[in-house]
PDB file of N, CA, C and O in Angstrom:
ATOM      1  N   MET A   1      85.011 -87.212  95.477  1.00  0.00           N
ATOM      2  CA  MET A   1      83.829 -88.278  95.408  1.00  0.00           C
ATOM      3  C   MET A   1      84.276 -89.369  94.188  1.00  0.00           C
ATOM      4  O   MET A   1      85.146 -88.950  93.424  1.00  0.00           O
ATOM      5  N   ALA A   2      83.711 -90.842  93.922  1.00  0.00           N
ATOM      6  CA  ALA A   2      83.819 -91.169  92.793  1.00  0.00           C
ATOM      7  C   ALA A   2      82.696 -91.001  92.007  1.00  0.00           C
ATOM      8  O   ALA A   2      81.512 -90.787  92.270  1.00  0.00           O
ATOM      9  N   TRP A   3      83.389 -91.158  90.880  1.00  0.00           N
ATOM     10  CA  TRP A   3      82.874 -91.177  90.323  1.00  0.00           C
ATOM     11  C   TRP A   3      81.810 -93.042  89.585  1.00  0.00           C
ATOM     12  O   TRP A   3      81.140 -92.947  88.557  1.00  0.00           O
ATOM     13  N   ILE A   4      81.880 -94.007  90.116  1.00  0.00           N
ATOM     14  CA  ILE A   4      81.871 -95.085  90.026  1.00  0.00           C
ATOM     15  C   ILE A   4      80.891 -95.118  91.215  1.00  0.00           C
ATOM     16  O   ILE A   4      81.322 -94.806  92.326  1.00  0.00           O
ATOM     17  N   PRO A   5      79.384 -95.534  91.031  1.00  0.00           N
ATOM     18  CA  PRO A   5      78.914 -96.035  92.009  1.00  0.00           C
ATOM     19  C   PRO A   5      79.142 -96.874  92.927  1.00  0.00           C
ATOM     20  O   PRO A   5      79.236 -98.063  92.623  1.00  0.00           O
ATOM     21  N   MET A   6      79.247 -96.560  93.924  1.00  0.00           N
ATOM     22  CA  MET A   6      79.778 -97.421  95.578  1.00  0.00           C
ATOM     23  C   MET A   6      78.892 -97.879  96.232  1.00  0.00           C
ATOM     24  O   MET A   6      78.424 -96.927  96.856  1.00  0.00           O
ATOM     25  N   ILE A   7      78.068 -99.264  96.615  1.00  0.00           N
ATOM     26  CA  ILE A   7      77.401 -99.678  97.452  1.00  0.00           C
ATOM     27  C   ILE A   7      77.912 -99.143  99.369  1.00  0.00           C
ATOM     28  O   ILE A   7      78.915 -99.542  99.962  1.00  0.00           O
ATOM     29  N   PRO A   8      77.035 -98.352  99.820  1.00  0.00           N
ATOM     30  CA  PRO A   8      77.430 -98.145 101.291  1.00  0.00           C
ATOM     31  C   PRO A   8      77.015 -99.439 102.119  1.00  0.00           C
ATOM     32  O   PRO A   8      76.089-100.249 102.161  1.00  0.00           O
ATOM     33  N   GLU A   9      78.800 -99.051 103.055  1.00  0.00           N
ATOM     34  CA  GLU A   9      78.440-100.082 104.419  1.00  0.00           C
ATOM     35  C   GLU A   9      77.597-100.497 104.823  1.00  0.00           C
ATOM     36  O   GLU A   9      77.660-101.435 105.617  1.00  0.00           O
ATOM     37  N   GLU A  10      76.686-100.055 104.504  1.00  0.00           N
ATOM     38  CA  GLU A  10      74.930 -99.661 105.636  1.00  0.00           C
ATOM     39  C   GLU A  10      74.074-100.580 104.115  1.00  0.00           C
ATOM     40  O   GLU A  10      73.374-101.576 104.292  1.00  0.00           O
ATOM     41  N   GLU A  11      74.210-100.272 103.409  1.00  0.00           N
ATOM     42  CA  GLU A  11      73.298-101.044 102.180  1.00  0.00           C
ATOM     43  C   GLU A  11      73.701-102.800 101.977  1.00  0.00           C
ATOM     44  O   GLU A  11      73.019-103.765 101.632  1.00  0.00           O
ATOM     45  N   ALA A  12      75.213-102.631 102.398  1.00  0.00           N
ATOM     46  CA  ALA A  12      75.594-103.851 101.901  1.00  0.00           C
ATOM     47  C   ALA A  12      74.802-104.992 102.599  1.00  0.00           C
ATOM     48  O   ALA A  12      74.194-104.980 103.669  1.00  0.00           O
ATOM     49  N   GLU A  13      75.001-106.083 101.588  1.00  0.00           N
ATOM     50  CA  GLU A  13      74.334-107.935 101.810  1.00  0.00           C
ATOM     51  C   GLU A  13      75.153-108.767 101.422  1.00  0.00           C
ATOM     52  O   GLU A  13      76.029-108.669 100.561  1.00  0.00           O
ATOM     53  N   GLY A  14      74.805-109.769 102.198  1.00  0.00           N
ATOM     54  CA  GLY A  14      75.581-111.253 102.172  1.00  0.00           C
ATOM     55  C   GLY A  14      76.896-111.051 101.803  1.00  0.00           C
ATOM     56  O   GLY A  14      77.460-110.139 102.408  1.00  0.00           O
ATOM     57  N   GLU A  15      77.608-111.713 100.888  1.00  0.00           N
ATOM     58  CA  GLU A  15      79.533-111.672 100.986  1.00  0.00           C
ATOM     59  C   GLU A  15      80.003-110.178 100.403  1.00  0.00           C
ATOM     60  O   GLU A  15      81.206-109.954 100.276  1.00  0.00           O
ATOM     61  N   LEU A  16      79.207-109.366 100.123  1.00  0.00           N
ATOM     62  CA  LEU A  16      79.789-107.980 100.395  1.00  0.00           C
ATOM     63  C   LEU A  16      79.601-108.195 101.407  1.00  0.00           C
ATOM     64  O   LEU A  16      80.378-109.078 101.770  1.00  0.00           O
ATOM     65  N   LYS A  17      78.729-107.771 102.456  1.00  0.00           N
ATOM     66  CA  LYS A  17      78.866-107.108 103.766  1.00  0.00           C
ATOM     67  C   LYS A  17      80.371-107.778 104.732  1.00  0.00           C
ATOM     68  O   LYS A  17      81.154-107.195 105.482  1.00  0.00           O
ATOM     69  N   GLU A  18      80.288-109.256 104.277  1.00  0.00           N
ATOM     70  CA  GLU A  18      81.077-110.238 104.703  1.00  0.00           C
ATOM     71  C   GLU A  18      82.660-109.633 104.612  1.00  0.00           C
ATOM     72  O   GLU A  18      83.449-109.579 105.555  1.00  0.00           O
ATOM     73  N   TRP A  19      82.983-109.053 102.771  1.00  0.00           N
ATOM     74  CA  TRP A  19      84.248-108.289 102.733  1.00  0.00           C
ATOM     75  C   TRP A  19      84.061-107.102 103.502  1.00  0.00           C
ATOM     76  O   TRP A  19      84.804-106.901 104.463  1.00  0.00           O
ATOM     77  N   TYR A  20      82.852-106.009 103.096  1.00  0.00           N
ATOM     78  CA  TYR A  20      83.603-104.735 104.568  1.00  0.00           C
ATOM     79  C   TYR A  20      83.862-104.671 105.498  1.00  0.00           C
ATOM     80  O   TYR A  20      84.566-103.727 105.857  1.00  0.00           O
ATOM     81  N   ASP A  21      83.290-105.971 106.705  1.00  0.00           N
ATOM     82  CA  ASP A  21      83.764-106.376 107.536  1.00  0.00           C
ATOM     83  C   ASP A  21      85.061-106.932 107.836  1.00  0.00           C
ATOM     84  O   ASP A  21      85.599-106.951 108.943  1.00  0.00           O
ATOM     85  N   LYS A  22      85.440-107.308 106.928  1.00  0.00           N
ATOM     86  CA  LYS A  22      87.559-108.633 106.414  1.00  0.00           C
ATOM     87  C   LYS A  22      88.174-106.779 106.812  1.00  0.00           C
ATOM     88  O   LYS A  22      88.740-106.385 107.832  1.00  0.00           O
ATOM     89  N   LEU A  23      87.718-105.869 105.376  1.00  0.00           N
ATOM     90  CA  LEU A  23      88.506-104.759 105.500  1.00  0.00           C
ATOM     91  C   LEU A  23      88.510-103.305 106.149  1.00  0.00           C
ATOM     92  O   LEU A  23      89.521-102.622 106.313  1.00  0.00           O
ATOM     93  N   ARG A  24      87.111-102.919 106.516  1.00  0.00           N
ATOM     94  CA  ARG A  24      87.034-102.350 107.533  1.00  0.00           C
ATOM     95  C   ARG A  24      88.421-102.172 109.034  1.00  0.00           C
ATOM     96  O   ARG A  24      88.920-102.912 109.882  1.00  0.00           O
ATOM     97  N   ASP A  25      88.531-100.719 108.603  1.00  0.00           N
ATOM     98  CA  ASP A  25      89.656-100.034 109.158  1.00  0.00           C
ATOM     99  C   ASP A  25      89.641-100.584 110.810  1.00  0.00           C
ATOM    100  O   ASP A  25      88.948-101.460 111.328  1.00  0.00           O
ATOM    101  N   PRO A  26      90.949 -99.483 111.538  1.00  0.00           N
ATOM    102  CA  PRO A  26      90.397 -99.235 112.547  1.00  0.00           C
ATOM    103  C   PRO A  26      89.863 -98.562 112.882  1.00  0.00           C
ATOM    104  O   PRO A  26      89.021 -98.776 113.754  1.00  0.00           O
ATOM    105  N   TRP A  27      90.106 -97.260 112.293  1.00  0.00           N
ATOM    106  CA  TRP A  27      88.780 -95.770 112.356  1.00  0.00           C
ATOM    107  C   TRP A  27      87.511 -96.345 111.969  1.00  0.00           C
ATOM    108  O   TRP A  27      86.778 -95.510 112.498  1.00  0.00           O
ATOM    109  N   GLY A  28      86.800 -97.096 111.476  1.00  0.00           N
ATOM    110  CA  GLY A  28      85.458 -98.194 111.750  1.00  0.00           C
ATOM    111  C   GLY A  28      84.892 -98.108 110.463  1.00  0.00           C
ATOM    112  O   GLY A  28      83.686 -98.351 110.421  1.00  0.00           O
ATOM    113  N   GLY A  29      85.511 -97.793 109.282  1.00  0.00           N
ATOM    114  CA  GLY A  29      85.164 -97.546 108.428  1.00  0.00           C
ATOM    115  C   GLY A  29      86.145 -98.796 107.262  1.00  0.00           C
ATOM    116  O   GLY A  29      87.078 -99.487 107.671  1.00  0.00           O
ATOM    117  N   VAL A  30      85.484 -98.809 105.452  1.00  0.00           N
ATOM    118  CA  VAL A  30      86.006 -99.103 104.439  1.00  0.00           C
ATOM    119  C   VAL A  30      86.907 -98.441 103.573  1.00  0.00           C
ATOM    120  O   VAL A  30      86.288 -98.305 102.518  1.00  0.00           O
ATOM    121  N   ASP A  31      88.041 -97.955 103.454  1.00  0.00           N
ATOM    122  CA  ASP A  31      88.527 -97.094 102.484  1.00  0.00           C
ATOM    123  C   ASP A  31      88.287 -97.297 101.379  1.00  0.00           C
ATOM    124  O   ASP A  31      88.424 -98.447 100.960  1.00  0.00           O
ATOM    125  N   ASP A  32      87.740 -96.007 100.302  1.00  0.00           N
ATOM    126  CA  ASP A  32      87.451 -96.071  99.259  1.00  0.00           C
ATOM    127  C   ASP A  32      87.780 -96.404  97.907  1.00  0.00           C
ATOM    128  O   ASP A  32      87.168 -96.047  96.900  1.00  0.00           O
ATOM    129  N   ILE A  33      88.746 -97.082  97.973  1.00  0.00           N
ATOM    130  CA  ILE A  33      89.937 -97.277  97.064  1.00  0.00           C
ATOM    131  C   ILE A  33      89.151 -99.212  96.883  1.00  0.00           C
ATOM    132  O   ILE A  33      88.962 -99.925  95.898  1.00  0.00           O
ATOM    133  N   MET A  34      88.927 -99.393  98.229  1.00  0.00           N
ATOM    134  CA  MET A  34      88.340-100.684  97.730  1.00  0.00           C
ATOM    135  C   MET A  34      86.829-100.792  97.975  1.00  0.00           C
ATOM    136  O   MET A  34      86.356-101.845  97.547  1.00  0.00           O
ATOM    137  N   ARG A  35      86.134-100.127  98.442  1.00  0.00           N
ATOM    138  CA  ARG A  35      84.624 -99.732  97.912  1.00  0.00           C
ATOM    139  C   ARG A  35      84.658 -99.583  96.966  1.00  0.00           C
ATOM    140  O   ARG A  35      83.692-100.174  96.485  1.00  0.00           O
ATOM    141  N   ILE A  36      85.222 -99.099  96.204  1.00  0.00           N
ATOM    142  CA  ILE A  36      84.690 -98.370  94.461  1.00  0.00           C
ATOM    143  C   ILE A  36      84.760-100.003  93.751  1.00  0.00           C
ATOM    144  O   ILE A  36      84.639-100.116  92.531  1.00  0.00           O
ATOM    145  N   HIS A  37      84.885-100.753  94.292  1.00  0.00           N
ATOM    146  CA  HIS A  37      84.929-102.467  94.277  1.00  0.00           C
ATOM    147  C   HIS A  37      83.646-102.817  94.415  1.00  0.00           C
ATOM    148  O   HIS A  37      83.306-103.922  93.994  1.00  0.00           O
ATOM    149  N   SER A  38      82.628-101.897  95.064  1.00  0.00           N
ATOM    150  CA  SER A  38      81.483-102.630  95.981  1.00  0.00           C
ATOM    151  C   SER A  38      80.752-103.552  94.465  1.00  0.00           C
ATOM    152  O   SER A  38      80.296-104.688  94.335  1.00  0.00           O
ATOM    153  N   ILE A  39      80.916-102.550  93.643  1.00  0.00           N
ATOM    154  CA  ILE A  39      79.748-103.317  92.345  1.00  0.00           C
ATOM    155  C   ILE A  39      80.093-104.358  91.841  1.00  0.00           C
ATOM    156  O   ILE A  39      79.346-105.128  91.237  1.00  0.00           O
ATOM    157  N   SER A  40      81.589-104.538  92.084  1.00  0.00           N
ATOM    158  CA  SER A  40      82.163-105.871  91.164  1.00  0.00           C
ATOM    159  C   SER A  40      82.974-106.344  92.126  1.00  0.00           C
ATOM    160  O   SER A  40      84.156-106.004  92.180  1.00  0.00           O
ATOM    161  N   LEU A  41      82.159-107.581  93.400  1.00  0.00           N
ATOM    162  CA  LEU A  41      82.693-108.593  94.344  1.00  0.00           C
ATOM    163  C   LEU A  41      84.707-109.259  93.970  1.00  0.00           C
ATOM    164  O   LEU A  41      85.710-109.272  94.684  1.00  0.00           O
ATOM    165  N   PRO A  42      84.375-109.811  92.158  1.00  0.00           N
ATOM    166  CA  PRO A  42      85.799-110.411  92.071  1.00  0.00           C
ATOM    167  C   PRO A  42      86.757-109.490  91.777  1.00  0.00           C
ATOM    168  O   PRO A  42      87.928-109.855  91.876  1.00  0.00           O
ATOM    169  N   THR A  43      86.405-107.862  91.279  1.00  0.00           N
ATOM    170  CA  THR A  43      87.613-107.334  91.751  1.00  0.00           C
ATOM    171  C   THR A  43      88.184-106.653  92.485  1.00  0.00           C
ATOM    172  O   THR A  43      89.175-105.967  92.233  1.00  0.00           O
ATOM    173  N   MET A  44      87.107-106.866  94.405  1.00  0.00           N
ATOM    174  CA  MET A  44      87.489-106.614  95.164  1.00  0.00           C
ATOM    175  C   MET A  44      88.400-107.862  95.747  1.00  0.00           C
ATOM    176  O   MET A  44      89.417-107.567  96.375  1.00  0.00           O
ATOM    177  N   LYS A  45      88.193-108.697  95.630  1.00  0.00           N
ATOM    178  CA  LYS A  45      88.825-109.233  95.735  1.00  0.00           C
ATOM    179  C   LYS A  45      90.112-109.894  95.360  1.00  0.00           C
ATOM    180  O   LYS A  45      90.868-110.510  96.111  1.00  0.00           O
ATOM    181  N   GLY A  46      90.285-109.596  93.667  1.00  0.00           N
ATOM    182  CA  GLY A  46      91.193-109.460  93.164  1.00  0.00           C
ATOM    183  C   GLY A  46      92.292-108.381  93.992  1.00  0.00           C
ATOM    184  O   GLY A  46      93.357-108.814  94.431  1.00  0.00           O
ATOM    185  N   HIS A  47      91.874-106.868  94.148  1.00  0.00           N
ATOM    186  CA  HIS A  47      92.550-105.439  94.245  1.00  0.00           C
ATOM    187  C   HIS A  47      92.851-106.371  95.935  1.00  0.00           C
ATOM    188  O   HIS A  47      93.899-106.984  95.731  1.00  0.00           O
ATOM    189  N   PHE A  48      92.446-106.639  97.179  1.00  0.00           N
ATOM    190  CA  PHE A  48      92.968-107.131  98.035  1.00  0.00           C
ATOM    191  C   PHE A  48      94.610-108.415  98.058  1.00  0.00           C
ATOM    192  O   PHE A  48      95.727-108.439  98.575  1.00  0.00           O
ATOM    193  N   GLU A  49      93.543-109.513  96.906  1.00  0.00           N
ATOM    194  CA  GLU A  49      94.914-110.195  97.086  1.00  0.00           C
ATOM    195  C   GLU A  49      95.888-109.281  96.840  1.00  0.00           C
ATOM    196  O   GLU A  49      96.619-109.068  97.807  1.00  0.00           O
ATOM    197  N   LEU A  50      96.169-108.563  95.665  1.00  0.00           N
ATOM    198  CA  LEU A  50      97.844-107.641  94.721  1.00  0.00           C
ATOM    199  C   LEU A  50      97.904-107.463  96.206  1.00  0.00           C
ATOM    200  O   LEU A  50      98.687-108.101  96.910  1.00  0.00           O
ATOM    201  N   TYR A  51      96.917-106.433  96.737  1.00  0.00           N
ATOM    202  CA  TYR A  51      97.523-105.363  97.985  1.00  0.00           C
ATOM    203  C   TYR A  51      98.420-106.822  99.096  1.00  0.00           C
ATOM    204  O   TYR A  51      99.646-106.790  99.203  1.00  0.00           O
ATOM    205  N   ARG A  52      97.864-107.580  99.566  1.00  0.00           N
ATOM    206  CA  ARG A  52      98.251-108.493 100.741  1.00  0.00           C
ATOM    207  C   ARG A  52      99.817-108.767  99.498  1.00  0.00           C
ATOM    208  O   ARG A  52     100.728-107.939  99.497  1.00  0.00           O
ATOM    209  N   SER A  53      99.847-109.879  98.665  1.00  0.00           N
ATOM    210  CA  SER A  53     100.685-110.095  98.147  1.00  0.00           C
ATOM    211  C   SER A  53     101.917-108.995  97.923  1.00  0.00           C
ATOM    212  O   SER A  53     103.066-109.401  98.093  1.00  0.00           O
ATOM    213  N   ALA A  54     101.633-107.235  97.442  1.00  0.00           N
ATOM    214  CA  ALA A  54     102.811-107.022  97.527  1.00  0.00           C
ATOM    215  C   ALA A  54     103.072-106.216  99.041  1.00  0.00           C
ATOM    216  O   ALA A  54     104.082-105.512  99.036  1.00  0.00           O
ATOM    217  N   MET A  55     102.359-106.231 100.215  1.00  0.00           N
ATOM    218  CA  MET A  55     102.885-106.308 101.326  1.00  0.00           C
ATOM    219  C   MET A  55     103.374-107.423 101.679  1.00  0.00           C
ATOM    220  O   MET A  55     104.495-107.267 102.163  1.00  0.00           O
ATOM    221  N   THR A  56     102.886-108.950 101.645  1.00  0.00           N
ATOM    222  CA  THR A  56     103.459-109.696 102.467  1.00  0.00           C
ATOM    223  C   THR A  56     104.329-110.621 102.289  1.00  0.00           C
ATOM    224  O   THR A  56     105.038-111.226 103.093  1.00  0.00           O
ATOM    225  N   GLY A  57     104.165-110.719 100.573  1.00  0.00           N
ATOM    226  CA  GLY A  57     104.556-112.271  99.799  1.00  0.00           C
ATOM    227  C   GLY A  57     105.746-112.315  99.415  1.00  0.00           C
ATOM    228  O   GLY A  57     106.025-113.450  99.031  1.00  0.00           O
ATOM    229  N   SER A  58     106.893-111.339  99.311  1.00  0.00           N
ATOM    230  CA  SER A  58     107.837-111.648  99.437  1.00  0.00           C
ATOM    231  C   SER A  58     108.853-111.439 100.780  1.00  0.00           C
ATOM    232  O   SER A  58     108.758-110.532 101.608  1.00  0.00           O
ATOM    233  N   PRO A  59     109.773-112.450 100.762  1.00  0.00           N
ATOM    234  CA  PRO A  59     110.752-112.306 101.899  1.00  0.00           C
ATOM    235  C   PRO A  59     111.759-111.712 102.486  1.00  0.00           C
ATOM    236  O   PRO A  59     112.239-111.692 103.619  1.00  0.00           O
ATOM    237  N   ASP A  60     112.052-111.063 101.114  1.00  0.00           N
ATOM    238  CA  ASP A  60     113.252-110.554 100.647  1.00  0.00           C
ATOM    239  C   ASP A  60     113.379-108.906 101.406  1.00  0.00           C
ATOM    240  O   ASP A  60     114.435-108.354 101.715  1.00  0.00           O
ATOM    241  N   LEU A  61     111.675-108.236 101.619  1.00  0.00           N
ATOM    242  CA  LEU A  61     111.760-107.344 102.280  1.00  0.00           C
ATOM    243  C   LEU A  61     110.689-107.530 103.520  1.00  0.00           C
ATOM    244  O   LEU A  61     109.988-108.523 103.715  1.00  0.00           O
ATOM    245  N   SER A  62     110.741-106.279 104.339  1.00  0.00           N
ATOM    246  CA  SER A  62     110.157-106.132 105.868  1.00  0.00           C
ATOM    247  C   SER A  62     109.364-105.855 105.554  1.00  0.00           C
ATOM    248  O   SER A  62     109.142-105.515 104.392  1.00  0.00           O
ATOM    249  N   ARG A  63     108.390-105.884 106.684  1.00  0.00           N
ATOM    250  CA  ARG A  63     107.048-105.179 106.082  1.00  0.00           C
ATOM    251  C   ARG A  63     106.859-103.583 105.967  1.00  0.00           C
ATOM    252  O   ARG A  63     106.193-102.896 105.193  1.00  0.00           O
ATOM    253  N   LYS A  64     107.886-103.200 107.270  1.00  0.00           N
ATOM    254  CA  LYS A  64     108.068-101.858 107.518  1.00  0.00           C
ATOM    255  C   LYS A  64     109.297-101.304 106.052  1.00  0.00           C
ATOM    256  O   LYS A  64     109.197-100.178 105.564  1.00  0.00           O
ATOM    257  N   GLU A  65     110.116-102.093 105.673  1.00  0.00           N
ATOM    258  CA  GLU A  65     110.793-101.612 104.242  1.00  0.00           C
ATOM    259  C   GLU A  65     109.533-101.374 102.997  1.00  0.00           C
ATOM    260  O   GLU A  65     109.679-100.704 101.975  1.00  0.00           O
ATOM    261  N   ARG A  66     108.386-102.064 103.380  1.00  0.00           N
ATOM    262  CA  ARG A  66     106.950-101.931 102.484  1.00  0.00           C
ATOM    263  C   ARG A  66     106.672-101.112 102.118  1.00  0.00           C
ATOM    264  O   ARG A  66     106.929-100.620 101.019  1.00  0.00           O
ATOM    265  N   GLU A  67     105.965-100.677 103.087  1.00  0.00           N
ATOM    266  CA  GLU A  67     105.741 -99.557 104.276  1.00  0.00           C
ATOM    267  C   GLU A  67     106.200 -98.175 103.917  1.00  0.00           C
ATOM    268  O   GLU A  67     105.473 -97.203 103.711  1.00  0.00           O
ATOM    269  N   MET A  68     107.187 -98.212 103.883  1.00  0.00           N
ATOM    270  CA  MET A  68     108.312 -97.351 103.969  1.00  0.00           C
ATOM    271  C   MET A  68     108.238 -96.760 101.947  1.00  0.00           C
ATOM    272  O   MET A  68     108.152 -95.577 101.620  1.00  0.00           O
ATOM    273  N   ILE A  69     108.317 -98.209 100.705  1.00  0.00           N
ATOM    274  CA  ILE A  69     108.254 -97.640 100.085  1.00  0.00           C
ATOM    275  C   ILE A  69     107.389 -97.250  99.655  1.00  0.00           C
ATOM    276  O   ILE A  69     107.461 -96.307  98.867  1.00  0.00           O
ATOM    277  N   ALA A  70     105.979 -97.937 100.069  1.00  0.00           N
ATOM    278  CA  ALA A  70     104.152 -97.418  99.645  1.00  0.00           C
ATOM    279  C   ALA A  70     104.177 -95.538 100.233  1.00  0.00           C
ATOM    280  O   ALA A  70     103.587 -94.585  99.723  1.00  0.00           O
ATOM    281  N   ILE A  71     104.884 -95.561 101.174  1.00  0.00           N
ATOM    282  CA  ILE A  71     104.437 -94.003 101.595  1.00  0.00           C
ATOM    283  C   ILE A  71     105.629 -93.216 100.028  1.00  0.00           C
ATOM    284  O   ILE A  71     104.841 -92.431  99.501  1.00  0.00           O
ATOM    285  N   VAL A  72     106.001 -93.192  99.803  1.00  0.00           N
ATOM    286  CA  VAL A  72     106.990 -92.693  98.719  1.00  0.00           C
ATOM    287  C   VAL A  72     106.329 -92.656  97.918  1.00  0.00           C
ATOM    288  O   VAL A  72     105.873 -91.555  97.611  1.00  0.00           O
ATOM    289  N   VAL A  73     105.961 -93.776  97.211  1.00  0.00           N
ATOM    290  CA  VAL A  73     105.679 -93.839  96.260  1.00  0.00           C
ATOM    291  C   VAL A  73     103.995 -93.308  96.343  1.00  0.00           C
ATOM    292  O   VAL A  73     103.661 -92.490  95.486  1.00  0.00           O
ATOM    293  N   SER A  74     103.376 -93.575  96.939  1.00  0.00           N
ATOM    294  CA  SER A  74     102.039 -92.370  96.823  1.00  0.00           C
ATOM    295  C   SER A  74     102.750 -91.265  97.302  1.00  0.00           C
ATOM    296  O   SER A  74     102.596 -90.403  96.436  1.00  0.00           O
ATOM    297  N   SER A  75     103.280 -90.918  97.990  1.00  0.00           N
ATOM    298  CA  SER A  75     103.573 -89.391  97.351  1.00  0.00           C
ATOM    299  C   SER A  75     104.254 -88.523  96.688  1.00  0.00           C
ATOM    300  O   SER A  75     104.392 -87.305  96.792  1.00  0.00           O
ATOM    301  N   ILE A  76     104.836 -89.642  95.699  1.00  0.00           N
ATOM    302  CA  ILE A  76     105.216 -89.489  95.048  1.00  0.00           C
ATOM    303  C   ILE A  76     103.964 -88.956  93.349  1.00  0.00           C
ATOM    304  O   ILE A  76     103.896 -88.221  92.363  1.00  0.00           O
ATOM    305  N   ASN A  77     103.253 -90.026  94.125  1.00  0.00           N
ATOM    306  CA  ASN A  77     102.186 -89.528  92.528  1.00  0.00           C
ATOM    307  C   ASN A  77     101.136 -88.936  93.525  1.00  0.00           C
ATOM    308  O   ASN A  77      99.950 -88.935  93.194  1.00  0.00           O
ATOM    309  N   GLN A  78     101.555 -88.399  94.815  1.00  0.00           N
ATOM    310  CA  GLN A  78     100.165 -87.073  95.288  1.00  0.00           C
ATOM    311  C   GLN A  78      99.011 -88.650  95.521  1.00  0.00           C
ATOM    312  O   GLN A  78      98.241 -88.793  94.571  1.00  0.00           O
ATOM    313  N   CYS A  79      98.928 -89.330  96.229  1.00  0.00           N
ATOM    314  CA  CYS A  79      97.999 -90.030  96.589  1.00  0.00           C
ATOM    315  C   CYS A  79      97.638 -90.277  98.152  1.00  0.00           C
ATOM    316  O   CYS A  79      98.571 -90.321  98.953  1.00  0.00           O
ATOM    317  N   HIS A  80      97.139 -90.337  98.319  1.00  0.00           N
ATOM    318  CA  HIS A  80      96.528 -89.712 100.305  1.00  0.00           C
ATOM    319  C   HIS A  80      96.517 -91.559 100.339  1.00  0.00           C
ATOM    320  O   HIS A  80      97.078 -91.883 101.386  1.00  0.00           O
ATOM    321  N   TYR A  81      96.180 -92.509  99.746  1.00  0.00           N
ATOM    322  CA  TYR A  81      96.643 -93.661  99.796  1.00  0.00           C
ATOM    323  C   TYR A  81      98.226 -94.789 100.242  1.00  0.00           C
ATOM    324  O   TYR A  81      98.172 -96.011 100.103  1.00  0.00           O
TER     325      TYR A  81
END
């Protein structure tokens, strides 16, 4: 459970609702790692752009290689994201 208050998806309005819709995963929800930014939309946008850049920015690594690196780093950090 997050220590920072989050706006639940069903209570989101306006631009936040649009971002929740954009970030919704195939399982039907928005990950807490993104919802934690719900009280500050600029930080949500920044986090998304950082992730997008890390996963698609440079042509030196394939998407598969980036995903493998992310899995190893998450495992080392004991992080389920």
